[in-house]
C-alpha positions as CSV (number, residue, x, y, z in Angstrom):
1,M,1.2,26.0,11.0
2,T,4.4,24.0,10.9
3,S,3.3,21.6,13.7
4,A,-0.1,21.1,12.0
5,L,1.7,20.1,8.8
6,W,4.0,17.8,10.7
7,Y,1.1,16.1,12.5
8,L,-0.9,15.8,9.3
9,G,2.1,14.3,7.5
10,R,2.7,11.7,10.3
11,G,-1.0,10.8,10.7
12,T,-1.7,10.4,7.0
13,G,1.5,8.3,6.6
14,A,0.3,5.9,9.3
15,V,-3.2,5.7,8.0
16,A,-1.9,5.2,4.4
17,L,0.1,2.2,5.6
18,L,-3.0,0.8,7.3
19,L,-5.1,1.3,4.2
20,L,-2.3,-0.1,1.9
21,T,-2.5,-3.2,4.1
22,V,-6.2,-3.4,3.7
23,T,-5.8,-2.9,-0.1
24,V,-3.2,-5.7,-0.4
25,T,-5.2,-8.2,1.8
26,L,-8.4,-7.4,-0.1
27,G,-6.6,-7.8,-3.4
28,I,-5.5,-11.2,-2.3
29,A,-8.9,-12.1,-1.0
30,S,-10.7,-11.0,-4.2
31,R,-8.6,-13.4,-6.3
32,S,-10.1,-16.4,-4.5
33,G,-13.6,-15.8,-5.9
34,R,-15.2,-16.3,-2.5
35,P,-17.4,-13.9,-0.6
36,L,-15.6,-12.2,2.3
37,L,-17.2,-11.2,5.5
38,G,-20.6,-11.7,3.9
39,L,-19.8,-9.4,1.0
40,P,-20.3,-10.8,-2.5
41,R,-17.2,-10.8,-4.7
42,F,-18.0,-7.6,-6.6
43,A,-18.4,-5.8,-3.3
44,V,-15.0,-7.0,-2.1
45,S,-13.5,-5.7,-5.4
46,A,-15.3,-2.4,-4.9
47,V,-13.9,-2.0,-1.3
48,H,-10.5,-3.0,-2.6
49,R,-10.6,-0.3,-5.3
50,N,-12.0,2.4,-2.9
51,A,-9.4,1.5,-0.3
52,S,-6.7,1.9,-2.8
53,L,-8.0,5.3,-4.0
54,L,-8.1,6.4,-0.4
55,T,-4.6,5.1,0.2
56,V,-3.3,7.1,-2.8
57,S,-5.1,10.2,-1.6
58,L,-3.7,10.0,1.9
59,L,-0.2,9.2,0.4
60,A,-0.5,12.4,-1.6
61,V,-1.4,14.4,1.5
62,H,1.4,12.7,3.4
63,V,4.0,13.6,0.8
64,L,2.7,17.2,0.1
65,T,2.4,18.2,3.7
66,L,5.9,16.9,4.5
67,L,7.2,18.7,1.4
68,A,5.7,21.9,2.6
69,D,6.8,21.5,6.2
70,P,10.1,23.2,6.9
71,Y,10.9,20.9,9.7
72,A,10.9,17.8,7.4
73,Q,13.3,19.5,4.9
74,L,12.2,17.4,2.0
75,E,13.0,18.6,-1.5
76,L,11.4,17.7,-4.8
77,V,14.3,15.4,-5.7
78,D,13.6,13.3,-2.6
79,L,10.1,12.5,-4.0
80,A,11.4,11.3,-7.3
81,L,14.9,9.8,-6.8
82,P,15.1,7.0,-4.2
83,F,18.1,7.1,-1.8
84,A,19.2,10.6,-2.8
85,G,18.1,12.5,0.3
86,T,20.3,13.6,3.1
87,Y,18.0,12.7,6.0
88,R,18.1,8.9,6.7
89,P,18.7,8.2,3.0
90,L,17.9,4.5,3.2
91,W,14.6,4.9,5.0
92,L,13.5,8.0,3.1
93,G,14.6,6.2,-0.1
94,L,12.4,3.3,0.7
95,G,9.5,5.8,1.0
96,T,10.4,7.3,-2.4
97,L,10.6,3.8,-3.9
98,G,7.2,2.9,-2.5
99,L,5.8,6.1,-3.9
100,D,7.2,5.3,-7.3
101,L,5.8,1.8,-7.2
102,I,2.3,3.0,-6.2
103,L,2.4,5.7,-8.9
104,A,3.1,3.0,-11.5
105,L,0.1,1.1,-10.1
106,V,-2.1,4.2,-10.4
107,V,-1.0,5.0,-13.9
108,T,-1.4,1.5,-15.2
109,S,-4.8,1.2,-13.5
110,L,-5.9,4.4,-15.3
111,L,-4.6,3.0,-18.6
112,R,-5.9,-0.6,-18.0
113,Q,-8.2,-0.5,-21.0
114,R,-5.4,0.7,-23.3
115,I,-2.5,-1.4,-22.1
116,G,-4.5,-4.6,-21.7
117,V,-5.1,-6.9,-18.7
118,W,-1.9,-8.8,-19.1
119,A,0.3,-5.7,-18.9
120,W,-1.9,-4.2,-16.1
121,R,-1.6,-7.5,-14.1
122,A,2.1,-7.7,-14.5
123,V,2.6,-4.1,-13.2
124,H,0.0,-4.7,-10.5
125,W,2.2,-7.3,-8.9
126,L,4.3,-4.3,-7.8
127,A,1.8,-4.0,-5.0
128,Y,3.5,-6.9,-3.4
129,A,6.8,-5.0,-3.4
130,A,5.3,-1.6,-2.5
131,W,3.8,-2.9,0.7
132,P,7.0,-4.1,2.5
133,V,8.8,-1.1,1.2
134,A,6.2,1.2,2.8
135,L,6.3,-0.8,6.0
136,L,10.1,-0.6,6.3
137,H,9.9,3.2,5.5
138,A,7.4,3.6,8.3
139,L,9.6,1.7,10.8
140,G,12.8,3.5,9.8
141,T,12.1,7.1,9.4
142,G,10.3,9.9,11.1
143,T,9.9,10.8,14.8
144,D,7.5,8.0,15.4
145,A,9.8,5.2,14.1
146,G,10.5,3.8,17.6
147,Q,7.2,4.6,19.2
148,P,5.2,1.6,20.6
149,W,2.0,2.6,18.8
150,L,3.7,2.5,15.4
151,R,5.3,-0.8,16.1
152,V,2.0,-2.3,17.2
153,L,0.4,-0.9,14.0
154,A,3.2,-2.3,11.9
155,A,3.0,-5.7,13.6
156,G,-0.8,-5.8,12.9
157,C,-0.2,-4.9,9.3
158,F,2.5,-7.5,9.0
159,A,0.3,-10.2,10.5
160,A,-2.6,-9.3,8.2
161,V,-0.6,-9.5,5.1
162,L,1.3,-12.6,6.2
163,A,-2.0,-14.3,6.9
164,A,-3.4,-13.3,3.5
165,V,-0.3,-14.5,1.7
166,A,-0.3,-17.8,3.7
167,W,-3.9,-18.3,2.7
168,R,-3.1,-17.4,-1.0
169,C,-0.4,-20.1,-1.0
170,S,-2.5,-22.7,0.7
171,E,-4.5,-25.5,-1.0
172,R,-7.8,-24.0,0.2
173,F,-7.2,-20.9,-1.8
174,T,-6.3,-23.0,-4.9
175,E,-9.5,-25.1,-4.4
176,A,-11.6,-22.0,-4.2
177,A,-10.0,-20.6,-7.4
178,L,-10.5,-24.0,-9.2
179,V,-14.2,-24.1,-8.1
180,R,-14.6,-20.5,-9.4
181,L,-13.1,-21.5,-12.8
182,D,-15.0,-24.8,-12.9
183,G,-18.3,-23.3,-11.9
184,S,-19.2,-26.3,-9.8
185,R,-20.3,-26.2,-6.2
């Protein structure tokens, strides 16, 4: 059973990173107001929301399986207090920090109607911090940290988010956003 928990923890962590990348890039794309890959804007938002829910679900499985796995030797304090663990405290602490940031995103998303759009959006910017923290956690901890497949996955995730951020900062993105606000074209 221990090896099953270990493999499940590793696999869900890797897939959660991939889905967090999808969530971040779709979040950036949905702000442009343009259709993406032939999907209308509402569909891009729906895929973004569903990818984020799946990310959170896999992250929960990742954390709980590693908490239950005696080989990982995680304790409850490791899940709440960043950088307090004994095993690779920096890298594990980054994972805890990423978990805390994502939990803040989940809580504020659930309370969006009560806290208002401005407060929700302010906290939602934490996604930009959660993603690199999660990426560094993946690259620095665990038995797969130095494996070529994980480095390729991390490089692909980095390239996707870098491309999305570059597009977000470009004039083409601004033009699309202005057209959306203007209603012309």
